[in-house]
N, C-alpha and C positions, 0 to 999 in steps of 0.2 A: 504493500500500500504506500502510495506516495505521501509526502509530507502535507500536501494540500488536502488530500482526502482525510488524513488524520486530523488536521486542523478543523475541517468542516464537521466531521463526525463527533469530535470531542466537544465542539460548540453546540452540537445537537443533544448529546446525551444528558448534560447537566440540566437544561430546561425540561427535557422530557421526563426525567426522574422527578424533578420538583413539581411539575404540573401534574404528573400522574398521582403523586402523593396527595396534592391538594384536591384533585378531582375525586379520588377515592374517599378522602375525608368528608367532602361535601356530600357525596352520594350516600355514604354510610350514615351520616347524620340524618339525611332524608329517609333512609331505610329504617333507622332506629326510631324516627318519629312515627313511622307507620305502626310499629309494634310496641310503642311506649306503654299503651294501656295494658298489654299483657305482661310487662316486666315490673311495673310500679306496684309496690305494696306486697311483693312476694318475699322480701328479705333475702334476695339473691346475693351471692357473694360476688366480689369484683372479678374473680376468675371466670365465673359463668357469664357475666356481662361481656368480658373481653372475648371469650370464645364465640359468643353470639355475634359480636361485631366483626370478628375475624371472618367467620363464614359469610356474613353479610357483605364484607369487602370483596370476597371471592365472587359473589354473584354479580356485583356491579362492575367488575373488571372489564367485561365485554363492552360496556358503555364508556368507561373511563379511558380505555386505550385509544379509541378514535379521537376523543377530545384532546388527550395529551399529544397525540401525533399531530393534530391540526395546529394547536397553539405553539408547540415547540418548533415545528417546521417554520411557522410564520415568524416567530421570534428570532430564530437562527438566521434565516435569510434576510429578514428585515433589519437586524442589527448589522449584518455585513453591508447592507445597502446604506444604512444610516451613517455608518462610520467610514464610508467610501472604500471599504475593503473589496466589495463586489466590483466597483469601478476599476480598482487596481488590477483585479484578476482578469477582467475583460480586456483591459488595455494590454495585458500580456498575451492576448490572443486566445484566451480560454473562454469558451462560450458558456452561457448560463446552463445549457443542457448538460455540459460536462461537470459543472459545479453541482448540479442536482443529482448526478449519477450516484455518488456514495450515499447520499441521503435516501435516494430511491431504493437502493439495496437494503438499507437499514429498515425502511418502511415495509419492504417485502418480508423481512425477518420478523418484524413486529406483527404483521398480518398472519404469518404462519404460527407464531406464538399465540396470537389471539384465537386461532382455530383450535389449538390444543387446549387453551383455557376453556373455551366453550364446550369442548368435547370431554375433557377429563376432570378439570377442576370444578367447573360450575355444577355438573350433576352431583358430585360428592358433597359440595357445599349445600345444595338444595336439600339433599337427603339429611344432612346433619341439622340444618335449620328446622326442617319439619319435625325431626325427632326432638330437638331442644324445645320447640314450641309446645309439643305434646307433653313433655316432662314438666315444663313451667306451668302449663295449664292445670296439671294435676296438683301443683303445689298451692296450698291455701294461703290466703293473705295473712300478713303479720297481725298479731293480736294487739289492738290499740283500743282500749275501752274509753269512750268519750264521756264527758261529764253531763249529767242531767237527762240522759235518755237510757232506755233499756237496750242492752247490747246482747245479740244472740249469735256472735261470731264463733263461740266455742260450743261444739256439739254436745247436747245434753244439758246445757246450763244457760241461764239468762241472768245477766249481771247489770247492776246500776250503781253508779257512784254520784254523790252530790258535787264533789269537788276533788281536786287533786293538786299536789305540789310537783311541778315538773322537775324541780332541782333534786328533791329527795326521792321522788317516785311514790310518796305516801298518798293514799286515797282515803277520803273521808265520806262518811255517810254511805256505807257499803251495804248492798242488798244482793243476795245470791239465791236464785231459785234452782233447785236440783230436780231435773226432769229425767234423770238416768233410769228411773224405774218405769217410766212410761205411764204413770198414773196421774199425771197432771201436777198441779201446784200443791203437793202434799209435804214438801220439805223446803224450808226457808231459813236462811241464816242472815242475821242482821249484825252489823259491827260498826263501832264508832270510826274505826280506821282499819286499813289493811295495806299490805304490800304484796306485789306480785313478782315472781321470779320464774324465768323460763330456763329450762335445762339447756346445756350446751348443744345437745343433739336435737333439741326441740321435740323430744318425745313425751315430756310431761311438763305440767305447769303447777307451781306451788303457790297457793294463796295463804298468807299468814294474817289472820284476823285478830283484832284486839278489841276487848271490852264490848262483848256482844252477847247474843242469845241465839240458840238453835231451836227452831220449831219444826215438829214433825208429827204427822198423823200416822198412828201405828195400827189402827184397826183394819181388818180385812173385809168387813161388811159382807159376810157370807149369809146366804139365805135371807131370812126376814130380819136379820140383825141390822138395825138402822142407827145404832149408837155410834158415836165418834169419840175416839181416844186421841188426845193431844199430848205430845211429849215436849216439855219446855226445859231447856238446859242453858243456864248462864255460864259464860266463860270469860276469863281474862285474856286468854290467847288460845287460838285454835288454828291448826294447819289443815288446809284442804288441798289434796293432791289430785290433779285432773290429768288423766292420760291423753296424749295428743297423737294424731296420725296425719301424715302428709303436710306437716307444717315446715319441714325442712326439705330443701331441694334434693332430689335423688335422681342422678343421671342414669339413663338406661345404658346397659352394657353394649347394645348393638342398635344400629339404625333400623327403622321399620318402614321407611317410605321410599324404598328403592324402586317401586313400581310406578312412581309418578312420572309423567311424561318428561318434565324438565330434569328429572334425576336419571334419565337413561342416556347412554352413550349412543353414538351414531349407528354402530352396528346393531345395537338393540332396537333403536328406532326403526332402522331399515327392516329388521325382522318383524317388528310389530306392524309396519306398513303392509308387508306382504300378507301377514295373517289377517289383518283387518280387511284388506282388499279381497282376499279369498272369502271371508265371511260375508261381506256385503254382496259380493257377486252371487254366492250361494243363496243368500236370503232373497235377493232380487229375482233369481231364477225360480225359486220356490214360490214366491208370491205371484210371479207372472204365470206360472203353470196353474196355480190355484184359480186365478182370475180367468184363465183361458178355458178351463174345464168346468167352471161354475155354471149354474143353471141360469145365469143372467142372460146368456146369449141363446137364442133359438137357432136351430139348424146350424150349430157351430161346426158340425162335422163336414158339411158341404161348403160352408162359407169361409172357414179358416184354412188357408193354404198350408199353414204349418202342421195341421193335423190330418190333412186329406191323404188318404192311402192311395198308393199307386193304382191307377186303373179306375178309381172312383170317378164317376162323371161329375161335371160341374152342375150344381143345382139349378134346375129350370122349372119354373111354375108360373104360368101366365096369370093365375088367380091369386098369386102371393100379394099380400097387402091390399087385397080387394075384398070388400064386405057388401053383402046384400041385406044386412040387418044392422040398423043403427045401434041397437043394444050390444051386439057383438063387437062392433067397432069401438064403442065406449069402453067395453071391458078390455079390449086389446090395448087401448091407449093407457088405461089405468094400470094394467099389468106391466106395460113398458115403463111407466112412471115409477112403479114400485121397484122394478128391477134396477132402474137407474139409481134410485135412492139407496138400495142395498149395495150397489157397486160403489157408490160414493162412500158409504160407511166402511166398506172393506178397504178402500184405498186409504182412508184416514187411519184405519187400524194398522195397515201395513206401513204407513209413513211413521207412525209413532213407534212401531217395532224397530224400524231401521234407523231412526234418528240418532240414537246413541252410537251406532256403528259409524255412520257418516260423520258425525261431529267429532268423535274420537279420532277417526282417520284424518280429518282435516287438521286437527290440532297436532297430530303426530307428524304429518307432512310439513306443516308450517314450522315446527320446531326443528326438523331435520334440515330444511333449507336455510333457516335463520342462522344456524351455526356458521354457514359459509358467508352469508350476507354481512354478518357482524364482523367477520375477519376481513372481508373485502373493503368494508367501510374505512378501515385504517389506511389502506393504500389510496383510496379515492380522496379522503380528506387531506392526505399529504399533498396531493396535486392541486388542492385548493389553498392550503395554508402557505406552502413555499412560494407559489407565484404571487400571492397577495403580499407577502413580505417584500418581494422584489419590486412590485408595482407601487405599493404605498410608501416603501422606503422608511418604514418605522418598525422597530422591533420591541417597543415597550408594551405596557398594558394600557394603551390609549385607544385611538381610533381603530388601529389595525386589529387589536384584540377584540374590540366590540364587533367589528365586521366579521371576524372569524367566528365569534360566538354565535352570531346570527346564522351563519351557514350551518353550524352544528345544530342549532335549534331547528333549522329547516330539515336537516337529516333526521333528527329525532322525531319530529312531528310526522314526516312522511313515513318513516319506518313503523311507528306505532299505528298509523292509519292503515298502511298496507297489511301489517300483521293482523289487525282486527278484521279487515275485509277478507283475508284468506281464511281465518278461523270461522267467520260467519258464512263462508261459501259464496260470497259475492264475486270472488275472483279466484283463479287457481293459486295454489300455495306458492308455486315458484314465481308467479307474477307478483303476488302480494309481498313476498319477502325481499324480492330484488327490485322493487319499484324505487326504493331509495337510491340504489346504485344507478338506475336509469335516470334519475334526476341529477345526482351529483356528477355522474360521468361527463356529460356535455359541459357542465359548468367548469369542472376541473380542466378539461381539454381546452376550453376557450381561454381560461386564465393562464394556463401554461403557454399557449400559443402567444398570447399578448406579452407575457413576461419574456419569453425567448426572443421575440422580435422587437423588444424594447418599445412596445406601443404603450402610450399613455392611456390609462383606464379611468383613474379617479383624480379629479382636479377639484380643488376647493372652490374655484370660480364657477365651475359647472354645477357643483352641488348647491352653491349659493343661488345660482340662477334658477335651478329647479325649485328650490325652496321659495324663492320670490315669486316664481310663476304659480306655484300651488297656492300661496297666500293670496296672490292677486285674483286667481280664479274663484277662491272661496269668498273673498271680499266682494267681488263683482256680483256674486249671487245675492248677497244681502243688500249692498248699496253700490250699484253700478256707477262708474265714473261718468259724470255729466259733461258732455262735449258740445261745444258750440263751434260750428264750421263757418269760416268766412272765405268767400271766393266769388268769382264772377264768370269767367269764360269756360269753354268746353274743357280746357286743360284741367280745371279744378273739379269737374264733375266726376272724373275717374276716381279721384281721391275720396270724394264724398261717398261715392257708391261703394268703394272698398271698405270704408268704415261701417256703412249701413249693413252691407252683406257680411261683414265680420262680426256682427252682433254687438257692436259698441252702441252705447246709448247716446245718440245725437239728439239733444233736446231742442236744438234750433239752428237756423241758418241765417247768416247776415250776408247780404249782397247789395249791389248798387241799386239805386232807384230806377224805375222804368223811365226810358227816354224815347221821345219821338224820333224816328229815323225813316229814311226812304223818301221816295217822291210823294207818297201820300201822308207822310209824317205820322205813320201809325206807331202806337206805343210798342216799344220793343222790350221784351223781358230777357234777362240774362239766362244763360244756359243753366246756371246753378239754381235760379229760382224755378225754372221749369221742372227740373228734377225734384226739387223740394216739394213742389205742389203735387206732383205725381205720387210722391211717397208720404204725403200727409205730414210733412215736417213744418213746424212753425217758421215763418220768415219775417225778418226785419229788414227794411230798406231805408236806412237813414240818408238824409241829404248831407247832414253834418255829423261827424262822429263824436263831437263834444256836446251835442244837443242833450240837455238834461232829461228830456222825455225818453230819448233813445237809451241813455245810460240807465235809467230806471227800469225800462223794459228788459234790457240786457241783464241786469242784476237779478231781476225776478226769475230768470231761468236757473239761478243758483249754479253757475258753471264751475266745473273743476278744472277744465282745460280748454284753451282756445287752439284751433287748428286753422292756419291761414295758408291759402293757396291762391296765388294770383289775385290779390286784393289791394286795396289802398294802404298807404302808410298809416299805421295806427298811432293815436296819441297815447301817452303813458297812462292816462286814466282808464283806457280800455285794456291795453295789453298787460297791465299789472293787476287786473281784476281777479282772475282765477287763481286758486291756491297752488295749482300745479304749473302755472305759467302759460305762456303763449309761444308756440313754435310755428315757423314758416317753412314751406317747401319752396326752394329756389331752383330754377331750371338751369343750373350751372354748377361747376365745381368751385365753390367759394374758397378763397377770397377773390378768384378771378370772376370777371363779368358781373360785378355788382351793378344793379340798375334795372330798368324797366324792360329791356329787350335782350336778355342773355342768349336766347336761342338764335336769334337773327345775327347778332354780332359774332357768335362763335363760328357760324358758317361763313359770314362775310370775311372774317380774318383767316379763313382757311384752316381752322383747327381740325385735327383728326380725332380728338378725344374730347368729349364733354361729359355732362352727367347731371345729377340732381343732388341737392344738399338740404338737410333739415337743420335748422338752427333756432336758438331762442332769440326772440325779438328784444331789442333794446332801443335806446333813444335814437340811434342813427339808422341809416338805411343799409340793410344787409350786412351788418357788422357784428351781430351777436355771436355767442359761443356756438361752435359747430357741434352737432350731435352725431349725425351720420352722413356719409357721402356714398354715392353709387355711380360708377363710371358707365359711359355709353359711347360706342364707336360711331364716328361720322363717316359714312361712305363717300367716295369721290363724287358721286352723282346725287347724294342726298340733298334735298332742299330743306329749308327751314320747316316746312310742313311735315316732311318725313321725320326729321329729328324731333319735332313737336310730338308726333304720335308715339315715337319710341320713349321719349322722356315721360310722357303722360302715363304710360303703363308702368314704367320703372318707378316713377314718383309715387303712384298710388300704393305700391307695395312698401315703399320706404316710409310713407306716412303711417301705414298700419304698424310697421315694425317700431317706428319711433313712438307712436302712441302707446303701444304695449310696453315698451321699455320705460316710458315715463310713469305709467300706471304701476309698474312693478318696482319703481325706484331703482332701475337697473341701467341708467344712462349716465354718461359723464360728458361734459362739454369741454371743448378745446378752443383756445383763443385762435383766431383766424391767422394771425401772423406765424403760428407754428407750422402752417402748411406752405409757407413761402420758402422756396429752396434757393439758397445762394443769392445771386443778383437778379432773380426773376422779377420781371416788370409786370405789375398788375394792369390788366386791361379792363376798361369800363364798359358798361352796356347801357348807354343813355337812350332816352326815348327817340324813336325814329322820326325824322322830319322829312319834308319834301326835298330838301337839299340832299339829304342822305340817299333818297331813292333815285335821284337824277344821276344818270350814268355819265361819267367823264371819259370820253373815248381816247383821251390822251394817256390813259393809264395802261399798264400791261394787260394782256388778254386774261391771264390767270386771276388778277385782281377783279376784273370786270365779271368774269365767270362766277367767282365766289360771291360777288355782290348780287348777281342775278339769283343765285341759289339761296342766298341768305334772306332775300326779300320775297321769295315765292312760297306760298301763293298770296301772302299778304304782308305788307301793303303793296308789294310788287315794284321792281325796278322799272324805270321808264326812260325813254329818250324822246327828243323832239325832231320830227322829220320836217325838213324845209325843202320846198321845191324851187325851181329856177326863178319863179315869180316872187319868192320870199314868203309864200303862204306856209304856215306851220300847223302841224297836227301832232298830238302826243301818241306814242306807241308804247304800250305796256309789254314787257318781256318777261314771260313766266319761266321760260327755260331756253337754254342755248348751250352750245358746246364750243370749246376752243377749236377753231378751224385748223385743218391739216391739209397738206398737199398743195395743190394749185391755188386753192382759195386762200390759204395762209400766205403763200408767196405773193398773191395779188394784194392782200392786205398790207404786207410789208412795203410794197411799192407805192401804195396809195396813202393819201393823207388821212390821219385819224378822223373817223366820222364818215368816211366815204362809204356809200352803200354799194355792195357787190351782189349781183344776182344775174341768173340766166333767164329770169322771168317765169320759170316753171318749177325747178326743183330745189333751189336753195336761195336763201337770203342771208347775207352776212354784212357786217359792218367792220370797217378797218379800225384797228387799235394801234397803240404805240409800237407793238412788236408783232403784229399779225392781224388776226380777225376773229370775231365771234360769229359763229354760225347760229342763227336763230331757228328755233324749232316750235315754240309755243308762244303765240303773241296775241295781242288784242289792240286794234286801232280804236282811237277815241270815238265813242258813239256806236261802235260795232261789237259783234260777239267775239268771244275768245275762240281761236281756231288754230289748227296746225298750219305750218308755213306754206304747204302746197295749196291748201284751200284758200289761204290768204292771197297768194300770188295769182290764183285764178281770177280774182276780182280787182286786183291792184295793178294798174298799168304803169309801165316804165319805172319800176322801182329804182333803177340805177340813176335816174335823173334827180333823186333826192339826196339830201345830206343830213346826217344825224348831228345835232348841235346840243 
């Protein structure tokens, strides 16, 4: 054996022996508590009690060994991990599986020893305990005469004392009734005081009475003689010797309970199983034969294939079960009913006769297989305890010991349940006894796999998160968090819908006031209001957020949390109202792109990555502490509308995650400057203006292409077409591409703003370094259309210039 193996095994043996001793002591105390009523008051010697406890300790060994293996393996590996010894071993190229090898061999040895304990030691201990209990049960309780009541604990006598001195043992006011003659109360002794002395062998009791009198009826009352003779003798001192029997414990010379199932060895159990199986089969065959030949069945010779003789024809009778007389039919049914009742009674009788066979057979099989399952438990619990120590990296009696004890409790409960099911016949004996192994085996394999592969299993943060989540769920059942949602456009509807569908209690919605729009100046409702009305959510539409009436109505909702998505800037009197605060969803990765149009500016600036951010609102715009961020990729042809739809879906999920984290008190905010890397320059996202949307063709093609994408579909980039006569008209450009090939070469040769077209297939405008080929456009006062449809009705496009 190598030094490392010796080191590991020596570290295991000490805890194993100590824990085994503690486990045996605890289990013996529980065992002793069960039989305490049988031991108390018998005057048993210390040697008898120790012998009883010794055999009790032997019976609990099959339960103590798995527990000791579990805890000691956990402590050994856990201490090695805690003291970085396991890390040093791994750094030397030795795997955890190799470290566990010597302990695995030791656990196999423990399992084999446990099998011998179950088969050899436990049966002898059970036999001895049953014998000791029988001997103790025959031992009478100690003689302790109480004061003030009649005591009949001594056979043939009734005694009463008025008082006693516990220090001297002197009794006062003594009264003794002698019933040894069996003639009633015909002998009485009274004494002022008395002392009692028990012989060393507890075979007789001596009463010494002082200053008393003896009264005894001496007549025989034979025939017609009704006279009564009373003998009265006074005494100064008198001794009364009372013989005793069974007041001292007498141990039997030999055990008498070797036929108990638990007191049998496996070869004896196997023999009994064979015998009981044979008896049950014979009894079943006998009962089946009796039922088959009984008079309950008519025409059984023809109908029963088991009794049909060879060559006997199959019974045929067309008139069978046909009656031409109602009275005969009634009698036939009544006879069938009586036969059925008789058959039922016979079956019940047979069941009662065979019950003892089957029950004893089940108990015997269960005990036989349980010897193996208890031994196997030592090995299985080792592969739970050792990985737990490596994963938790603690070897003391703290969290790791508690978790290990929980696994042992699981084994104990499952084992007891499975054993009971097997004894009751609800499941086969082999299934009931090995069900604990079926439960522990996969758990041990999973933990061992995790430990060998250095996978993290238990983290305090994850446990804290689970606990917070459980508390939150329970709290939400009694008092759900009251959420007020604030938003306006379609982008905010997805977040509001996610909260509603997620089961959160949205008590109200705040959105902008309805405004007239369009040619008919019809009142236009925000997308958030439309959703709220459809789902019966209360709505507030303030014109001014500091309006006292609005603030009163908002406070009346008793909000716990405000969720803001694409809404106005809130005054402090509003965002400071809920106790859990107010958070906002911003369509960019803050601190970049603070402002009103983050999606548009991210595309205009040619960003390849954007995202959404949730942050707590403060006094400034988009500067509060960041809670969560989620990235989103911008494709090379994505427009602001495409990015809007992506971020709307991602943002809705992030709003739900943030809301749940705030409810569970499981979020931390970070200052925005912590996200700035090195010399990174912050880019703003101001409100889009007409100047922003107007295309400057003196810029590079890529910049103009990004501008078109970043303003599509709204508010849309535009240019002004001017003809030779100086007449101008605006052209909205929803999409285009950087021109390539001949068109790009033509653009490079032309002045920026020159319109390039063949009048049929393409329409391009020259830029500073090439051209932009337009694909989706709308002329002022016309419909939006593709470029080919546009050219079909637009004459001489090359005569125009973009300015």
